[in-house]
C-alpha positions in Angstrom: -111.3 -50.2 52.9 -111.5 -47.1 50.7 -108.1 -45.9 51.9 -106.3 -49.0 50.5 -103.8 -47.9 47.8 -104.3 -49.3 44.4 -101.6 -51.5 42.8 -99.5 -50.5 39.8 -99.1 -46.9 40.9 -96.8 -45.9 38.1 -99.3 -47.0 35.4 -102.2 -45.2 37.2 -100.2 -42.0 37.4 -99.5 -42.2 33.7 -103.1 -42.8 32.9 -104.2 -39.8 35.1 -101.9 -37.4 33.3 -102.9 -38.8 29.9 -106.6 -38.5 30.5 -106.3 -35.0 32.0 -104.1 -33.8 29.1 -106.5 -35.1 26.5 -109.4 -33.2 28.1 -107.3 -30.0 28.0 -107.6 -29.2 31.8 -104.8 -28.1 34.1 -103.7 -29.7 37.4 -105.3 -26.7 39.1 -108.6 -27.3 37.4 -108.6 -31.0 38.4 -107.6 -30.1 41.9 -110.6 -27.8 42.2 -113.0 -30.6 41.0 -111.5 -33.0 43.4 -111.5 -30.6 46.4 -107.7 -30.8 46.8 -104.6 -28.9 45.9 -102.6 -28.7 42.7 -99.5 -30.1 44.6 -101.5 -33.2 45.5 -102.5 -33.7 41.9 -98.9 -33.3 40.9 -97.9 -36.0 43.4 -100.6 -38.3 42.0 -99.3 -37.8 38.4 -95.6 -38.4 39.4 -96.5 -41.5 41.4 -95.2 -40.0 44.6 -98.6 -40.3 46.3 -100.8 -43.4 45.7 -104.5 -43.2 44.9 -107.1 -45.0 46.9 -110.4 -46.5 45.5 -112.5 -43.5 46.6 -110.1 -41.0 44.9 -110.2 -43.1 41.7 -113.9 -43.0 41.6 -113.9 -39.2 42.0 -111.2 -38.9 39.2 -113.2 -41.0 36.9 -116.2 -38.6 37.3 -114.0 -35.5 36.8 -112.2 -37.0 33.8 -115.3 -38.4 32.2 -113.9 -41.9 31.9 -114.8 -45.4 33.2 -112.8 -47.3 35.9 -111.6 -49.7 33.3 -110.3 -46.8 31.1 -108.5 -45.4 34.1 -107.0 -48.7 35.4 -106.8 -50.4 32.0 -103.7 -52.1 30.3 -100.7 -50.0 29.3 -101.6 -50.7 25.6 -104.6 -48.4 25.9 -102.3 -45.4 26.5 -99.6 -45.5 23.8 -97.3 -42.5 23.5 -97.3 -40.3 20.4 -94.1 -40.7 18.3 -92.1 -37.5 17.7 -89.6 -38.2 15.0 -90.1 -39.0 11.3 -89.3 -42.7 11.9 -92.6 -42.9 13.9 -91.0 -45.0 16.7 -89.9 -42.7 19.5 -92.0 -42.6 22.6 -93.0 -39.1 23.9 -93.5 -37.9 27.5 -96.0 -35.1 27.7 -94.7 -31.5 28.3 -97.4 -29.0 27.5 -98.0 -26.2 24.9 -95.9 -24.6 22.3 -97.5 -21.2 21.7 -96.4 -19.3 18.5 -97.4 -15.7 17.8 -97.1 -15.1 14.1 -98.1 -12.3 11.7 -100.9 -14.6 10.5 -102.2 -15.3 14.0 -101.4 -17.3 17.1 -101.1 -21.1 17.1 -101.0 -23.5 20.0 -99.6 -27.0 19.7 -99.7 -29.9 22.3 -96.1 -31.2 22.5 -94.0 -33.7 24.4 -90.6 -33.4 26.2 -88.6 -34.5 23.1 -90.3 -32.0 20.9 -89.6 -29.3 23.5 -85.9 -30.2 23.5 -85.9 -30.2 19.7 -87.4 -26.8 19.5 -84.9 -25.4 22.0 -82.0 -26.9 20.0 -83.3 -25.3 16.8 -83.7 -21.9 18.5 -80.1 -22.1 19.9 -78.7 -23.2 16.5 -80.5 -20.3 14.8 -79.0 -17.9 17.4 -75.5 -19.3 16.8 -75.4 -19.3 13.0 -76.2 -16.9 10.2 -77.8 -18.7 7.2 -76.9 -17.9 3.7 -78.9 -14.8 2.6 -80.2 -16.9 -0.3 -81.9 -19.4 1.9 -84.4 -19.5 4.8 -84.6 -22.0 7.7 -87.9 -23.3 9.1 -88.7 -24.5 12.6 -90.2 -28.0 12.4 -91.7 -30.3 15.0 -94.3 -33.0 15.7 -97.3 -32.6 17.9 -99.7 -34.8 19.8 -102.7 -33.7 17.6 -101.4 -35.4 14.5 -99.4 -32.6 13.0 -96.0 -32.2 11.5 -95.7 -28.4 11.8 -93.3 -26.3 9.7 -93.0 -22.6 10.6 -91.4 -19.9 8.5 -89.1 -17.9 10.7 -89.8 -14.8 8.7 -93.3 -14.6 10.1 -92.7 -15.6 13.8 -93.1 -12.8 16.3 -92.5 -14.8 19.5 -92.6 -18.3 20.9 -93.5 -19.6 24.3 -93.1 -23.0 25.9 -95.7 -23.7 28.7 -95.8 -26.8 30.9 -99.2 -28.4 31.3 -99.2 -27.9 35.1 -99.4 -24.1 34.2 -101.7 -24.1 31.2 -103.9 -26.9 29.8 -102.7 -28.5 26.6 -104.8 -28.1 23.5 -107.1 -31.1 23.3 -106.0 -34.1 21.2 -107.0 -37.7 20.6 -105.2 -41.0 20.9 -102.8 -41.8 18.0 -105.0 -44.8 16.9 -108.0 -42.5 16.6 -106.4 -40.4 13.9 -105.5 -43.6 12.0 -109.0 -44.9 12.4 -110.5 -41.6 11.1 -108.3 -41.9 8.0 -109.3 -45.5 7.5 -113.0 -45.2 8.4 -114.2 -46.4 5.0 -112.2 -49.6 5.3 -113.0 -52.8 7.1 -109.9 -52.6 9.3 -111.4 -50.3 12.0 -112.6 -52.0 15.1 -116.2 -51.4 16.3 -114.9 -49.6 19.4 -112.8 -47.2 17.4 -115.5 -46.7 14.8 -117.9 -45.6 17.5 -115.3 -43.2 18.9 -114.8 -41.7 15.5 -118.5 -41.3 15.0 -118.7 -39.3 18.2 -115.8 -37.1 17.1 -117.4 -36.5 13.7 -120.7 -35.6 15.5 -118.8 -33.1 17.7 -116.6 -31.3 15.2 -118.2 -32.1 11.8 -117.2 -34.5 9.1 -115.2 -31.9 7.0 -113.1 -30.8 9.9 -112.5 -34.4 11.0 -111.4 -35.5 7.5 -109.1 -32.5 7.1 -107.5 -33.3 10.4 -106.2 -36.6 9.1 -105.9 -36.3 5.3 -105.2 -32.7 4.3 -102.2 -30.3 4.5 -103.1 -26.9 5.8 -101.0 -24.1 4.2 -101.3 -20.7 5.8 -100.0 -17.7 3.9 -98.5 -14.5 5.3 -101.9 -12.7 5.0 -103.6 -15.4 7.1 -105.3 -17.1 4.2 -105.7 -20.9 4.6 -105.4 -23.4 1.8 -106.2 -27.1 2.2 -104.7 -29.8 0.0 -105.1 -33.5 0.1 -101.9 -35.3 1.3 -101.3 -37.9 -1.4 -98.0 -39.4 -2.7 -97.2 -36.4 -4.8 -97.7 -33.9 -2.0 -95.8 -36.2 0.4 -92.8 -36.0 -2.0 -92.6 -32.3 -1.3 -92.4 -32.7 2.5 -90.1 -35.7 2.1 -87.9 -33.3 0.1 -88.1 -30.6 2.8 -86.7 -33.2 5.3 -83.9 -34.0 2.9 -83.0 -30.3 2.7 -83.0 -30.1 6.5 -85.7 -27.4 6.2 -83.1 -24.9 4.8 -85.1 -23.6 1.8 -83.7 -21.5 -1.1 -85.6 -18.3 -1.7 -88.2 -18.2 -4.4 -88.9 -21.9 -4.0 -92.1 -23.2 -5.5 -93.3 -26.4 -3.7 -95.9 -28.7 -5.1 -98.9 -28.8 -2.7 -101.5 -30.5 -4.8 -101.4 -32.6 -8.0 -104.1 -34.3 -10.1 -102.1 -35.8 -12.9 -101.8 -34.0 -16.2 -104.8 -31.7 -15.6 -104.0 -29.8 -12.5 -101.1 -29.0 -10.2 -100.6 -26.3 -7.5 -97.3 -24.8 -6.3 -96.9 -22.5 -3.3 -94.2 -19.9 -3.1 -92.6 -20.7 0.2 -91.4 -17.2 0.7 -95.0 -16.2 1.3 -96.0 -19.3 3.4 -96.1 -18.7 7.1 -97.2 -22.2 8.4 -97.6 -25.7 6.9 -99.3 -28.4 9.0 -99.0 -32.0 7.6 -101.2 -34.9 9.1 -98.4 -37.0 10.6 -100.0 -40.4 10.6 -100.8 -40.3 6.9 -97.4 -38.8 6.0 -95.6 -41.6 7.9 -97.6 -44.2 6.1 -96.9 -42.7 2.7 -93.2 -42.4 3.3 -92.3 -45.3 5.7 -91.0 -47.6 3.0 -88.6 -45.0 1.5 -85.0 -45.9 2.4 -82.8 -43.4 4.1 -80.4 -43.5 1.1 -83.3 -42.2 -1.1 -84.0 -39.5 1.4 -80.4 -38.2 1.0 -80.6 -38.3 -2.8 -84.0 -36.6 -2.9 -84.1 -33.2 -4.5 -85.0 -30.6 -1.8 -88.3 -29.6 -3.6 -90.1 -30.0 -6.8 -88.5 -26.9 -8.3 -87.3 -23.5 -7.5 -86.5 -20.3 -9.3 -83.5 -18.1 -8.4 -83.8 -14.5 -9.6 -80.7 -12.8 -11.1 -79.8 -9.5 -12.5 -81.3 -10.2 -15.9 -84.7 -10.9 -14.5 -84.8 -7.6 -12.6 
């Protein structure tokens, strides 16, 4: 009886890869835990080899999940959107590893993001931007980030499939939204409990920064955290409008508190910006595309000339 294949093999295969990716373990690691080979795990994840009941029980133990989580409905495993419209489904790929002058970053990405990054790299190799402007690489990740990388500070990039190296750990998309809405009455009890576990593991400050703050990293490695509100969202909406081709000596508003305080970053000296994607999409989702085309690229910029020395 234990050798009887389970129904709905395609869904089980999707859940297996999803759960493994979220834990940040490789196919090789899982194969070792299961006493099998990486090739077998790969066949399980592509649906080429069905799982039996005994194997599912072993996988639930290895992946620290319940049988219901493993065999649950498709709605429990929604894909992370990749584009700014927040609608495109994303198939998992692996890790985008970026070595920069300010340090190394690793991002969990999908197939569409991988293709987008490769297109951007090919485009940059084929064109020469105006010497008065600078292009940025931009992409979405599974761990709730819209990442913007200044080409000036990139030393090397690497795309690594998750069957070679485990993806950085991330949570379900609805978890990020629930963390941001934790003080409201709209979060289900199940999600609230999950959020409380995450906060206990990583700390409240880190959890809140993950869903509500923009991380700005300067060329010297210094980090600056700014709340993503409507004013700050305007800056990144403007960056999209400019197709991330930014004039030199551009000062971008990263924090604003009405009349009393505002902070502007000189983008020439910014290496990385990471924007919490769920909050950003919610703040900008009602802005029509026509307004996007009319939006000024940024809050303001200064172009030096001969008289300024």
